[in-house]
N, C-alpha and C positions, 0 to 999 in steps of 0.2 A: 525427477520431477512427476508429481502426478500425473494421470493420463486425463484427470478432469480438467486441468490447468489449461487457458488459453490465452496466450499471451499476444497482447497488442492486438485484438481483431479490427479489421476495417470495418468502417461504418457498413459496407454491403454484406459482411460475415456477420455481422449484430444483427442486421435486421431480418437474417435467414432464421435466425434461432426460434424454434417452438417449445411448446411446455409437452413433458412426456414424464410419464412414472408411473408405478405399481400402486398395488392398493394394501400390501403387506402391513401388518399392526408394527408401532414400533416396540422396540425391548424397555425395559424398565429402565430409568435414568440410575446412570453409576455414581452420581454423585448429585448433592444438592443444588449445586450451579447447574446440572445439565437438568434438572429437573426445571429448574427455573426459565433454562431457556428452552424449553418444550410448552411452556405455559400459554402460549397463544392458540396453541395448535390443540391443549387439552381443554383451555374454557371453550369450546365449540363442538367439542364434544367426538371431535375427531383428531387423528393424527395427520401427521404430515408428510404429504406425499406429492409428487408432482416434481416439476423442475424447479429449483432458485437460482437466480442469476443476479451474481454482486460482481458488479464494477468497483474494483479496487487499484488504489496506487501501484504502483510497481513494486515500492520498499516494502509492502505487505506480503507480497506472494508467499513466503517460509509460512509466517505466522498465520497467514488467514486460510489456505490450502489446509492446515493441521485443524483449524477450526472446524472447519467444512467437514472434516473427514469425521472430527466428534459428532458433529451435529446428525451426519448419514448414520452413524453407528447407532444412535438412539431412534432414529426414523430410517428403516432400511426402506422405505417406501419412498425416500426422499434423495434426489440427484442434482447435490450441489454443483453448478456451474460458474467458471471466474472468469472475468475479463481482465486481466493484470496488464496495465499501460502507464504512461504518464498522467497525471490528474487532467491538466489540460486536454490530452486527446479525449479522455473520458466525458469530460464535460460536454466536448462539443459534440461527439457521438449521440448523448442522452438528450441534446438538445436539439438534436436533428431529427429525433423520434426512434433512436434505438430503444429495445423495449429491454428493462433491468429489473429488479425489485429493490437491491440496495444499491446506494453509491457511499465507497468509503474515499475522501480525498487527503491528500498530504499537505493540504494547507486549507486556510478558509476562504481564501481568495477565489479557489475554484469551485467549491462548495458554493459560493456566491453566485456564482455563474446557472447553475443549476436552480438554485433557491428564487434568483429573479426572474427565470423561466415559470416560477411555479410550477416544478414538479416533484417537490418535495410534497410527502405525506404529513409529516410532523417536523419541526423544528429540529435542525440536526442539533447532534449533541458532539462536543470533543472527548475522545475517548483514550487518546495516548499522545506523545510528543517524543518529537526525534529531534537529533543537531547531526550537523555538519562533520566529517572527517578525512583528513587526506589520505588515501589508501594509497601504497604502493606495492609491487613487485616483491616476493620475499627474497629477502637480504638486503632489499633498498638498493640496488645496483648505481642509481643516479645519486645517490647520499643528498636525497630530500632531507631538511630538516623543520620546514614549516610554511606557513602561509605565504611569507614573502619569497621562496620559490615560485609561485606560479607567475613571479614578474622575470624571470630568467627564459629568455628567449632561445638558450641553448639547451631546454628541456622542453620535452615532448609530452602536452598535458589536457587532460580532458576536463571538461566540466559539463554539465546540463544545460542544456537550451534555456535560455531566460524567460521563457513562457512557461516551464513546469516549476514546481514547486522546489527541488533541490536546484535548478539554477535561478531563481529568485533568492532563494537563500545564499547563495554563493555570491551573489554581486552583492548584499546586504554585507557580507563579514570582508568583502576586498574594501566596499567603501568604509566600512566601520576599521580596517586595519591600513588605509588609505594607500593599497597599492592599487596599481595598474595592471592586472593581469593579461596576458598575455595567452591565452588558451590556445592549441592546436585545434582543437575539435568542441563541438557543442552537441552532447548527444541528446535522444529524445526522451529519455529517461535515466532514472537511475540505474538499474541493472546494465544497460548498454555502456553507461561511464563506467562504471566497474569490471565489465568484462574485457574494456579496453585494458587493463590493468592485467586481469587476469591471462591474458594473450601475452602480456609484455610488448604491447601495442603503443602503451605510452610511460612515461617515468612516473607519473601521479595523477591522481582525480582526485576531484572531492566528490565524495559519497555521503552517505548518512551511516554513523557509525553502526547501526542496525547493520548495513550491507557490510563493512569490513568484520563483524562478528560472524555471521555466517559464512563467508567466506577465508575464514581465519588459517584455512589451511593453504591458500592461493597466496594471499597477500598479508601484508602487514599495515597497521594503520597509527597515523600519526596526529594526536590530539593537538587543539591550537584553542587558546583562549577567547578567539573571536568568534570562536563556534556561539558561544551564548547571548550574541547578539542577534543570532536569528535561528530562535527556536522555535520549530515547525511543531503545527499543532494540526491533530488531526481529527476532522469532524465527520461523524457518519449519519445517514438516514436512510428511513424507507423511502420510495418513489408512489408517487399519488396512483401512479397507472401501472404500479406492481401485479402482474400477473397471479404473484402467488404472494398474498400480503401477509397470510398467518407464518408463512416460513419466512418472509422477509424480518417481520419482527422478530420470531425465535432468534433469528442469526443476532439481530443488534441487541438482543437480551443476553446472548450468550458472549460478543464482545465487551458487552458491561459488567458482567457478572463477574466474580471473584474469581473463579475458572479461567475465563476469558482475559482478565487483567493480570494474571498471573503466567498464561502464555506468552503475554507483550512483554512483559519482564524479564521473561527468560529470554527471550530473541534481542533483549538489549534496550526496548523502547523505555520510556519514563511515564510515569502513570503523571495524568494531565493535572496542570495546577489550577484550572478553573473550570 
């Protein structure tokens, strides 16, 4: 994982972040979509410099880290820092005053926490979608076959806590399937639930399809039809008090660009339907 990634920062640690950066000019954009991502800075006649702080749902860790690397490659004076965690944790940090430039949530409910507090600079836009999938250890030693197995007390099972988007989605699919789920652990974000599977600590976990794809060497995925009853839409916005508003807009533009959308598709995310 990139050294720039800061997983699940505490509020105190987030409040300690300060801006930094150089003054070197950016390289020429390598593609039309990269040029679009740079337009916010170029319109002011200046290149992007300093620190860009992005708060993003844990499920976006791999793809957003990659997009941050691309933006830095176009702007050597820019340092992109990420705080990846459960969306509810991030929303709480922001409403408590943590400084950030961009917020990307794994569902619209946690984005509403931020917008209801008046922290957004512009209306959020939905940039991608995701669905749940069952993750099991390689070889599926417990012989899990579907969602109904989450009611089996003889299995060791993990889900996300209900206050984070993957946990809220899990509750929706259990209700849709009429299943009285018996999870043994509720994790603070989807990456924590996936780690339980990778370490063999649980027989199965409900995570996102994108997480199963990212960890395909360590886990196997089992799709289930009820997943379509809880499609998570991911909104993104720049923040009103952004220390680096030009870079914030450039990152959002990159996410929304053809290049950004292709990166999301390659990672297993879906194009937004609305």
